[in-house]
Structures are given as C-alpha cells and as structure tokens.
N, C-alpha and C positions, 0 to 999 in steps of 0.2 A: 329263443331268440326276440319274440315279441316283447317279452319282458324287458331284454335289453335295449329293443328300440324306443320303448317309452322313457327311457333316460337321456333321449339322444336332445339334441337342439331342434333337430327337424320333424320331432314327433308328431306335432300340431300340424304340419303341412302333410303328413300321411293321414292326419284326419281329414283335413281339407280333401286330400284327394279320394277318399272312400266317399264323402259327401256330395264331392263334383259329379262322381259316376251315377248317382240316382238323379241329380238335378238336370245333369245333360238328357238322359235318357228320356225322362218324365215330359222336359221340354221339345226333344226332338219327336217324340212321338204323337205330339200334337198338331205336327205339320209334315210328317213324313208319308203319312197316309193319304195327302191330298192328290199326289202325283198318281198315285194308285189307284183312285176311284173309277177310272175309266173301266181299267182293266178288270176290277173286282165286281164292276156292274156285268161287264159281259160274262166272265167265269161263272158269277153266282145267277146268273140271269135275273138282275134285280133293276128297276128304274133309278135313274139318277136320283130321282127326288128322296127315294127310299135309301140309297146309298150314302146320302148325305149324312144321314144319322150315325154312320161309322165316325165321323167327326163331330157332330154335335152332342152326342151322348158323351164322349170324352170329356169335352170342355164343358159341359153343363153339369155333369158329377164332380169334376175336380172343383169347378167354383162352388157348390155348394157344399162341397166338405172341407175346404182348406180351414178355415177358422175352427171348425169342430176338432180336427186332429192335430192343430197346434195346442189347443186346449188339453186334449189328451196325452199330447206330449209332458205339457206342463206337469200334467198331474200324475203321471204314471211313467215318464220316463223317455226322453226323446231317443236313446238309443234303441230302446223295445220298440217303441213305434216306426222309427226309421227301418229297423232291420225288416221289423213285419211287412213292411210297405213293400221293401224289396222282394221279397218272397212271392207276396201276392201278384207284383206287378211280373215276374216272371211267370206265375201260373197263369194269369191272366193273357199273356203272350203265347205261351204255347196254345191254350185253347183259341186265340187268335189265329194262328198259321194253321191249325185243325179244322178250323169252321168250314162246313161244307154250305151253308145256307146263310141268307144277309142275317137275318135275327138273331142266328147263332153267335154271327162275329159282333154284332151290335151289344149283345149282352156280354160276351167276352170283351169288349171293349170298355164296358161299364166294371165289370171287374178288375181289369188292367188300370180303369181312372181312379177307382179306389185305392190301389195301391201308389198311383202316383201322387195322390193327394197326400198322402202319409209321407212322400217322400219330400215334394216341394214344402209342406210346411213346416217339417222339423229340420231338414240339411241347414239353412241359413241360420236356424237358431243353434244347431250345434256348433257351427262356424263363429257366431257371435259369440258364444260363451266361452270357445276355447281359446281364443286369442284374446290377449288383455287390450286394452282401451288405445293404446299407442299405436297398436299393429292391426286394429280391427279393419280399419278403414282399406288397409292393404289387401286383408284377406275377404272383404264384402266386394272388393272390387273386382277379384278373380271369381267372386261366386257370380258377379253380375255378367262378366265375361262367359261363364258357362252358360246364364241363364240364355244369352243372347246368341251365342255359337249354336246353341241346341234348336231354339227357335228359327233360325235362318239357315241351318245346314240341314234341316229336313227335305225339303223340295228335291236339293240336289242329290243328296246321298240316297233317297227312296227312287229318284228315276234311275240311277245306275244299278241297285240292285234290281228293282223291276225290271229292266232292261236285260241284264246279263242273267238273271236268275228266275224268279217267279215272285208274285204279289206275296206271297207267305214268308220270303225271305225278311222282308222289312219288319215283321213279328219275331220271327226265329232269332236274328242277330242278338235281340236283347238278353237272351235266355243264358249264354256262357258269361256274358259280361255281369249279369244279376248275380249268378252263383259265386264268380269271384268277388263281387262285392260285398255279399252276404260273409264268406268266408272270413276276406280280409277285417269285414265289418266287427264281426263278434271278436277278432284277435285285437284290433286297434283301438275301436271306437272305445273312449274310457266310459266305466260304469255310469249308471245313473244315480245320481245322488237322492237319497232317502227322501221322501215328501211326505207331507200332511194330505193323505187322501180327501178330499171334500166331495159332498155328493155331487153326482153328475147332472146338468142342466138337459135333461132327456128332451123335454119339450122345448125349450129353446132352440135344441140342435133341429129337433123336425119341423118346427117353424121359419125357422131360417131357411133350411134346404127346400122347402116349398114353396117361399117368397123370390129366393134367389135364382132356383130352377126356371119360375114362370116368367121373371123378370128377363131372363137372358134368352128365353124362349121367345119372347116378343122382340127382344134387339136383333137376334140373328135371323130370326122367319120372318119379321115384321112386312119388310118388301116382297118377300115371295108370296106370301098370303093377302096383302092389301092392309094398307095401314087403318083402312076402314073397315074390316071385315069382321064380323062375329067372334071368329078365334081371337083376334088383336084385343077386342074389348073385353071378352069374357076372362082372358089369361091375364089382363091388364089388372081387371078386377081381383083376380085370386091373388096376384103380386102385391096389389095395395093391402088388401086386407091381411094378407100374411105377414108385410111388414110391421103393420099397424100391431097386430097380435103380437108379433115377436117384440117390438120397443115396450109395448106394455108390461109383457110378461118378464123383461130381461130386468125393468126398473122396479119391479116388486119381488123377483123372487132373491131369496137370500145367497144364493150361490151361483150367479148367471152364466151362461155360456161365453157372453163377452159383455164385459165390464166398461158399459157406456161409460164410465166416468172417464176412462183411459182418453178420450175424444176431448176432454177439457184440455189435455197436453196440445199445447198450438202447433209443437214440431212433428208430433205424431201425425195431427190433422192436417196440415199443411203438406208433410212429406206423402202422406196416401194421397191427397187429392192431385197435387202435383206429381205423382208417380202414375196415376191413373192416365192423365191429360198427355202426360209423356208417349204412353202406349196406345194412345187413341189418335196421335198426330203421326207417329211411327206407320202403325197398320193402316190407317188410311192411305199413306202413299204406298206400302207394299202390296196393299191390294190392286190397284190401279195401276201401277207402275210398267208390270209388264204387259198389259194391255196396250198402254200407251207405245212400247218398243215394239212390240210385235204387228200393230195395226197401221201405226202412224208413220215409224220408222223404219218398219221392215226388217228388222234385225233377224238373223237367226237365234235358233236357242243358245248357241254357243255365244254369241254377241251379247245376249239378255243376260247370260250369269257374268259375262265381264263386266257389262256396266253395272250391275248390282253388287259384284264382290266388293268395292271399295267401303260399302257399307259396314259388313260384319268385320272386315279386316280392320279398319282402322277404330271400329269400337273395341276390338279385342285388345287393340295397342294401347288405346288410350283408358281404357277402365282401369287396368292396376294402375297407372301413373295417377289419375286422378284419385283414385281411393288411397293411394299416398299422400297426395297432397292435402286430402280431407284431415290427417291427422296433424298436420303443420298449422291449416289455417282454415276459417269459418267456412263450412261446407255449402252455407247457403251462397256464397260467392261463387262456387264452382257451378251448383246446381242451376243458377241463375244465367251464369254463361252458357252453359251448356244447353238449355232450352230456347235461349236468344238465337244459337246457333243454328238449331233445329229449326225455328222460325225462319231464319233468313234461307236455308236450305230449301225449305218448302216455297217462299215467296221466290226465290229464284228459278225453282221446277215449274212455278204458275206462269212463267214467262218463254217457256219453250214452245216450240212449234214443229211445225212439219218439213223445215229447213234446218232445225236443230240437229247437230252430230252427237256421235255416241259420246264424244268428249264433254259436251257441256252436262250429259248426265251424269259421266263419271265424277265430274268436279263436284255436283251438286250430293252427287252419295257420300261423297268422301267429305264433305261440312258437315252432312247430317251425322256420319258415323262418329265423327269427332263430338261433336254436340250431344250426341246420346252417351258416349264414353265419360264424358265430363260430368254429366247427369247423374246415371245410374248408380255408381257406386258411392258418392258423397250422399246422394240422397238414403240409400239405404242404409249407411251407416248412422246418418243423424236419426233417423226412425228408431232402427233397433238399440240404439245407446240412450234413446229417452225415456226407456223403461226398466224397471228393474229386474234381474235376471230372472225371476220367477214368473215373468210375463213374456219373456221373450218369443218363446213358443206360439203362443196366441198372436203376438202383434206380426211374427213371420208369417203365419197364416192368413192374417188379414193384407199385409204386405203383397203375396202371392194372389190373395183373391182380387185385389184392387188392379193387378198386372193383368190377370186372364179377363176380368171385366173391360179395362180399357182396350184390350185387343179385338174383345167381340164386338165392343160398340164402335171402334174405330172403323172397321170394315163395315157393318150395318150403316152408319152414318155416312162414309165416303161413298158407298154404292148407293143408297139413296138420294145423295145429292146429285149424285153422277146421273144416275136413271131418270129422277125428274126434270132436272136441268136440259138433258138432251131431250126429252121427250115433249118440254115445252118450244123448244126450238125448231124441231121436226114436224110439229103436229101444225103447224101453220104452212107447210110445204107439202103441196099435193103429191108429186112425185121426186124426193131430193136426189140430185146426182152426186156425184161420188166426192167433189169437192164440197157440197153442201154438208154431206155427213161426215166429212174429215172436220170441217169448220165446226159443227155440233159438238163433234168429240171433244175436239180441244176446248172448246169453253166450257164445257162440263166437268172435262178434267181439272181446267184451271179453277171453277168453281169448288171443286172438291179439294184440290191442295190449298185454295185460301181459307177455308172451313180448320182445315187440319193445323194451318200456320197459327190460326185465331187457337186453336187447342194450346198449342205450345208455347204461344204468347200470355195468354191467362195462367198456364202452369209458371212462366218467368215470375211473373207479378206477384205469385203467392209465394214462390220461393224467395225472391226478393224480400216481402214483408215477415220473413221469418229470421232475417239476418239476426237483428237485435236483440230477439230472443235467444237464439243459440248463442250469443256472447255472453249472456247473462246465465244461462244456465249452465251447470257442472253435469259431465257425464255421470249416468248411475250406472254404475257396475254393480 
C-alpha cells in the first residue's frame, strides 16, 4: 500500500505531514509546561526557582544541539536522525510522566530535548529537499505555520489537560502521537541518500554546546541573579572563552561542525539575523501582554485567550499564502513588509493605556499576526534555498537555533527593560498608590514594546538590504 502511495502526486505532502508531527510536538513542549509549573511545584514539593529548570533545561539543551544534529543529519541521513529523535522524544516523555521527584523530571526533560533537537533540525531540511524549488516556499510556509501553532498553542492546551486530567497528561499525550509518527515515518519518509562520511568534529560540538549553554543561562537568568552578580560575570566569561575557542577551532580544523564560510553568503547571514530579531520582537510582546491584560484591563482568562487568538490565527492563514507568494516574487519584499507590519503593531500597542478596550488589543494582535505570517515563510525559503542540498540540514539547525535564541533573548530583554524602568519610577515614590503603580506599569510596558519595535525595525532594514542580492542570486538546488 505504501509503495503505491509513493507513486501518487500527494506523496510529498505525506512526507510533510510526518515531519509536521515532530515539529509541532517539539515546539509545543517548549511552552506547554509553563502553565503546569505551579501544580508540578506543589505535587513534587519543589520551590518555583527549582521548577523553572523544567523549562530552562529543555530550551538550553535544544539550543546547544540544533546545529550538531543538523550536521549529523547531513552526514548520516536525515530520515535516520529524525526517526531516532522521535523515538528518544517519546522515551523522554514517558519518563517525564513517571517522574516522582523534580530532578528526575529535569533529567527526563533533557532526554526529551535531545530528541526534540533531532526533530527540529532535520524536519525543515527534509521538507526543503522533498519539494522542488518552485513549490518550496509553500511547503516552508506550512512548516512555519506548524512552528507558530506549536509555540502558541502550548499554554492553552496545557491548561485544558492539567485542569481536566493531571500534570502528567501533558507528557503522556506525546507518546501515541510519536508512535504513530515513527510507524508512518518508516513507511513514508524517503530513504537517505548515500553520503561520503567525513570525520566528525567532536571538539567543535563540545565547545559550541558549552558556549551556547553558558550564553543562554546568562540571558535567561541574568535578571533573576542580578546582572552584576558573580554568577553572571563568571558564566559570561565561560561563554566568551567557549565561543572564542570554538571559532578558532572551526577555522583551523579540516572538517568543521559549522562551516563559517557559509556566513559569507549574505542571504544566509541576513536571513538568520532578521529571523532572530523577529522572534525577539514577537516574544517580547508575548511575555508581557498577558500581564497588561490581567493587571491593567482586568480581563478574565477567557477574555485574555480571545484577545491573543488573532495572532496565531492570522499567522496560520498568512504563512502559507506568503510562502506561495515567495515562489512568484522576491522574498525580501515580503519579509520587509512583514517586519514593518510587526513594528507598526508593536508601536500601536505602546499607545494603549488603562482606558483601552479588548478590541484595541485584538486589532494590534491581528496586525502582528499578519506581519509575522508574511515574514516567516519567505525568510525560511530564502535561507534554505541559498545553500546546496548537502548543507541544508546544518543550515536548518542553525535556523532553528536562532529562533530559540530569539525567543529566550526577547523574553529576557523585555523583562529586564520592564523591571528596571518600573523600579526607576517607583523608587522615587515613598508609598505609591494604585494610580501611581498603574502609571509605572504602563510606562515600563510601553518602554519594552518600543524596544521590541526597534528589533522588528532593524530586522526590516536588514531584510530590505538583501533585496538586490536575491534578485541576482539563483536558487541552489
């Protein structure tokens, strides 16, 4: 039966469906845990500062391993690495659900994250090589939709599962999906092409993992530890030494893990920088918006969900359309327009105050959803189309890495700007009343949104500056 399917016109969309399952689960599990943290803290008897490692460990491990498994996929076969990652993700999910101590859960999340990094780094590469050049934009647009839906669906789905069942259910739900994905994957995914296996750069992999983990630890926990604390200084030093040693090693080793010469390609470099800035802008808003809706507008959880829904909904509608358009026109035009809309939505948000209504928020979220939908698909298309097929796995891993770094950095910077600005205002008032506290909150919130808008604006300028390059550069299949 499966052999017959391989002869059909829609066979490649079956391949996409298998990879979409892994992409959705890996991105979903980055956010689905957040809503369950208070319950996990209570059930496992752990302080919130310790429970946070359930989230941090997952993000740190994924970010450290994405380029590694992208390279491994290029060398040993993306199908093999992807399906192995699915099995490991299922095993990690099972151990998560069975955990009876907080540190057992953290270790299980690390296992889960290793599998997720294998999925996230190879799924877009499989899609990119499965679809020919003229259809690739549409497929990557759908993949961008899956990433966005996974990231933004997590909190709502997690709340339903924890509320109706228990916290373990957010992990157990992955297991039957992963089993189905493995079975269909073995039957549907095309066999890996024979590759000439070159020596693997183990030293480069270790140095990169050490440096990236140290950097993200500082970015994600710097506000909590204090930016001038010995922890931040010492770990920052480790990150600096680690990256310096990594770059020196990669330049001099014969078969590097990341070929730094790839970044001489302006399409690749500018696309990754713009992509990171887009996620920094998006997650600056996603982090603080619920607090504004709850604290200032006094909305109920249901109303907050309604106010936020236009963002993922319109992103999901726009992303496939922009992917299709990127096959017909220069992608840089779409990416520039998308980030400009995102910037406009954030600037509009920075004008909202205590008298604003839910409709003002809905309008801003709709604009930002369209903007992100316009940006993500063409950007992924141009980046993955700018390198030979033999490098797509590595570049796919790097693309996913900058997305994660953008998420973590956006949250950290927005919180730091918000807390510092609010503290400066309230520190000059001995006993602030309610109106003064609201005014301080709004001023700090607006400052964070303006910084986020600057991220989007810089990304738009970078995207615009690659327009001429893309017009001259043929796609590399």
